VEXDREN-2710 file (C-alpha; in Angstrom, 1 decimal):
% VEXDREN-2710
k/r/px/py/pz
1/MET/57.0/193.2/-161.8
2/THR/55.5/196.4/-160.7
3/LYS/54.6/196.5/-157.0
4/VAL/52.5/199.2/-155.2
5/THR/54.6/200.1/-152.1
6/ALA/54.3/202.5/-149.2
7/GLN/56.7/203.6/-146.5
8/MET/56.2/205.8/-143.5
9/SER/58.1/206.9/-140.4
10/VAL/56.2/206.4/-137.2
11/SER/56.7/206.7/-133.5
12/LEU/56.7/203.6/-131.3
13/ASP/53.0/204.3/-130.6
14/GLY/52.2/204.6/-134.3
15/PHE/52.0/208.3/-135.0
16/TYR/53.5/209.8/-138.1
17/ALA/52.9/213.5/-137.1
18/GLY/51.4/215.5/-134.3
19/PRO/47.7/216.6/-134.0
20/ARG/46.5/217.8/-137.4
21/HIS/47.1/221.5/-138.0
22/GLU/44.0/223.3/-139.2
23/GLY/43.6/226.8/-140.5
24/ASP/46.0/229.2/-142.2
25/GLY/48.5/229.5/-139.4
26/ASP/52.2/228.7/-139.7
27/TRP/52.5/224.9/-140.2
28/MET/56.2/225.0/-139.3
29/GLY/55.2/226.2/-135.8
30/SER/52.5/223.6/-135.2
31/ALA/52.5/220.5/-133.1
32/GLU/51.8/218.4/-136.2
33/CYS/55.1/219.7/-137.7
34/SER/57.3/219.2/-134.6
35/ALA/56.2/215.6/-134.2
36/PHE/56.6/214.9/-138.0
37/PHE/60.2/216.2/-138.0
38/ARG/61.0/214.1/-134.9
39/VAL/60.0/210.8/-136.6
40/THR/61.7/211.8/-139.9
41/ARG/64.9/213.1/-138.3
42/TRP/66.7/209.9/-139.4
43/ALA/65.9/210.6/-143.0
44/ILE/66.7/214.3/-143.0
45/SER/70.2/213.4/-141.7
46/ALA/70.8/210.9/-144.4
47/MET/73.1/211.7/-147.4
48/ALA/70.8/210.1/-150.0
49/TRP/67.8/212.3/-148.8
50/ARG/69.9/215.4/-148.8
51/GLU/71.3/214.7/-152.2
52/ARG/67.7/214.4/-153.6
53/GLN/66.9/217.8/-152.1
54/GLY/70.0/219.4/-153.5
55/PHE/71.6/219.8/-150.1
56/ALA/75.2/219.0/-149.2
57/GLY/76.4/216.8/-146.4
58/GLY/74.6/214.1/-144.5
59/GLU/75.4/210.7/-143.2
60/GLN/76.3/207.8/-145.5
61/ASP/75.0/204.9/-143.4
62/LEU/72.3/202.2/-143.4
63/ASN/69.5/204.9/-143.3
64/SER/70.9/206.5/-146.4
65/ASP/71.1/203.2/-148.2
66/VAL/67.4/202.6/-147.4
67/ILE/66.4/206.0/-148.8
68/ARG/68.5/205.5/-151.9
69/GLU/67.0/202.1/-152.5
70/THR/63.4/203.5/-152.1
71/PHE/64.0/206.3/-154.6
72/GLU/65.7/204.0/-157.2
73/ALA/62.9/201.5/-157.0
74/ALA/60.1/204.0/-157.8
75/GLY/59.0/204.6/-161.3
76/ALA/55.9/206.7/-160.3
77/TYR/54.3/208.0/-157.2
78/VAL/50.8/208.5/-155.8
79/MET/50.2/211.3/-153.3
80/GLY/47.4/213.0/-151.4
81/ARG/46.5/216.6/-152.3
82/ARG/47.4/218.0/-148.8
83/MET/50.9/216.7/-149.1
84/ALA/51.3/217.9/-152.7
85/ASP/50.0/221.4/-151.9
86/GLY/52.2/221.6/-148.8
87/GLY/55.3/220.5/-150.7
88/GLU/54.9/222.6/-153.8
89/VAL/56.9/225.6/-152.6
90/PRO/59.6/223.8/-150.5
91/TRP/60.3/221.3/-153.3
92/GLY/60.8/224.1/-155.8
93/GLU/61.3/223.8/-159.5
94/GLU/63.1/220.4/-159.3
95/PRO/61.3/218.2/-156.8
96/PRO/63.1/215.0/-155.5
97/PHE/60.8/212.5/-157.2
98/ARG/62.2/212.6/-160.7
99/ALA/59.2/210.6/-161.9
100/PRO/55.5/211.2/-162.6
101/VAL/53.4/211.9/-159.5
102/PHE/49.6/211.3/-159.4
103/VAL/47.8/213.4/-156.9
104/VAL/44.5/212.1/-155.5
105/THR/42.1/215.1/-155.2
106/HIS/38.5/216.3/-155.5
107/ARG/39.7/219.6/-157.0
108/PRO/40.8/219.5/-160.6
109/ARG/44.0/221.2/-161.7
110/PRO/46.1/221.1/-164.9
111/THR/49.1/218.8/-164.8
112/LEU/52.1/220.6/-163.2
113/GLU/55.4/220.0/-165.0
114/ARG/58.6/220.4/-163.1
115/LYS/62.3/220.0/-163.9
116/GLY/64.2/216.7/-163.5
117/GLY/61.4/214.5/-164.8
118/THR/58.8/215.2/-162.1
119/SER/55.2/216.0/-163.1
120/PHE/52.1/216.3/-160.9
121/THR/48.9/214.9/-162.5
122/TYR/45.7/215.6/-160.5
123/VAL/43.4/212.6/-160.4
124/THR/39.7/213.3/-159.5
125/ASP/38.2/209.9/-160.0
126/GLY/39.6/208.1/-157.0
127/VAL/42.5/206.2/-155.5
128/ALA/42.2/203.1/-157.7
129/SER/42.4/205.3/-160.9
130/ALA/45.5/207.1/-159.6
131/VAL/47.2/203.8/-158.8
132/GLU/46.3/202.4/-162.2
133/GLN/47.6/205.5/-164.0
134/ALA/50.8/205.4/-161.9
135/ARG/51.3/201.7/-162.9
136/ALA/51.0/202.6/-166.6
137/ALA/53.6/205.4/-166.1
138/ALA/56.1/203.4/-163.9
139/GLY/57.9/201.7/-166.7
140/GLY/58.0/198.4/-164.9
141/LYS/59.3/199.9/-161.7
142/ASN/57.4/200.3/-158.4
143/VAL/54.5/202.6/-157.7
144/ALA/55.3/204.4/-154.4
145/VAL/52.4/205.7/-152.3
146/ALA/54.2/208.8/-150.9
147/GLY/51.5/209.7/-148.4
148/GLY/50.2/211.2/-146.3
149/GLY/48.9/208.6/-143.8
150/THR/45.3/208.9/-144.8
151/LEU/46.1/208.0/-148.4
152/VAL/48.2/205.1/-147.4
153/ARG/45.3/203.7/-145.4
154/GLN/42.9/204.2/-148.3
155/VAL/45.2/202.2/-150.6
156/LEU/45.7/199.5/-148.0
157/ALA/41.9/199.3/-147.3
158/ALA/41.2/199.0/-151.0
159/GLY/43.5/196.0/-151.3
160/LEU/45.9/197.8/-153.7
161/LEU/49.0/197.8/-151.6
162/ASP/51.6/195.0/-152.1
163/GLU/54.3/196.2/-149.7
164/LEU/54.4/198.4/-146.6
165/GLU/57.7/199.5/-145.0
166/VAL/57.4/201.1/-141.5
167/HIS/60.4/203.1/-140.1
168/VAL/59.8/202.8/-136.3
169/VAL/61.5/205.6/-134.4
170/PRO/62.2/205.1/-130.6
171/VAL/60.0/207.8/-129.3
172/VAL/56.5/207.8/-127.7
173/LEU/54.4/210.8/-128.8
174/GLY/51.1/210.0/-127.1
175/THR/48.9/211.8/-129.5
176/GLY/48.7/212.9/-133.1
177/MET/47.9/211.4/-136.5
178/ARG/48.2/207.6/-136.4
179/LEU/49.2/205.7/-139.5
180/LEU/47.0/202.6/-138.9
181/ASP/43.9/204.2/-137.6
182/ALA/40.3/203.1/-137.4
183/ASP/39.2/204.2/-140.9
184/LEU/40.5/201.1/-142.6
185/GLY/37.0/199.8/-143.0
186/LEU/37.6/196.6/-141.2
187/GLY/34.8/194.6/-139.7
188/THR/35.1/193.3/-136.1
189/ASP/35.7/189.8/-137.4
190/GLU/38.5/190.5/-139.9
191/GLY/42.1/191.9/-140.1
192/ILE/44.7/192.7/-142.7
193/GLU/47.4/190.1/-142.6
194/LEU/51.1/191.0/-143.4
195/THR/54.3/189.0/-143.6
196/PRO/57.6/190.6/-142.4
197/THR/60.2/190.2/-145.2
198/ARG/63.0/192.4/-143.9
199/VAL/64.1/194.0/-140.6
200/LEU/67.1/196.5/-140.5
201/HIS/68.3/198.0/-137.3
202/ALA/70.0/201.4/-136.9
203/PRO/70.6/203.3/-133.7
204/ASP/67.8/205.8/-134.3
205/VAL/65.3/203.8/-136.3
206/THR/64.2/200.2/-137.2
207/HIS/63.1/199.6/-140.8
208/ILE/60.5/196.8/-141.0
209/ARG/59.2/195.7/-144.4
210/TYR/56.0/193.8/-144.8
211/SER/54.4/192.0/-147.7
212/VAL/50.7/192.7/-147.6
213/LYS/48.6/189.5/-147.8
214/GLY/45.2/191.1/-147.5
215/ARG/42.0/190.7/-145.5
216/ALA/41.4/187.5/-143.6
217/PRO/38.8/186.4/-141.0
218/LEU/39.7/186.4/-137.4
219/VAL/39.4/182.8/-136.2
220/LEU/38.7/181.9/-132.5
221/ASP/41.7/180.1/-131.0
222/ASP/40.1/177.7/-128.5
223/ARG/43.3/175.8/-127.6
224/GLY/43.7/175.0/-124.0
225/ARG/40.0/174.3/-123.3
226/GLY/40.6/170.6/-123.1
227/ASN/38.3/169.7/-126.0
END
């Protein structure tokens, strides 16, 4: 059964990158970039990630197993335009996805074909359409929402996400772009309920997987009042 999944690395206080970098300056020298690489250090050091990027070396450990499992489970991806544009040059002619990628955007662009089975289809009619197209292309495997964080929140708020995996890195950043921010469209009397289904511990990161149950009302707990 195809599931819609997402996974993000975050600091202990919930940030997946530093303050958003604006303008045409060097992103690699920005505060957004430095915090992003801090929370993804565990992945960049893993053998499975490095293999997908065409790099040698890396650690064969629990973190590498988690990354390999994530890549193998995905039959298609959904991605935001900012992430797709930012990765186009670094990913090169053979990006690591090896599957169709559907890019949510307001700016049309012809499908971009790459080597190794990766293609980028630019979807201009919304998140739900991109997820549906990815489902059709996934061949029974999972649809992975690759990010960034804004897109993950949109899919979660729309009730389209089945599973969320958060990789919690033991660092406090204090500021930046927060994964679960205030734009989820929740009322003051409701929340999005999740059920933890797996917790894996490594020295530099804790991997927590949740099944997304969906929106539910917040109910007053009046225990202890003596009624």
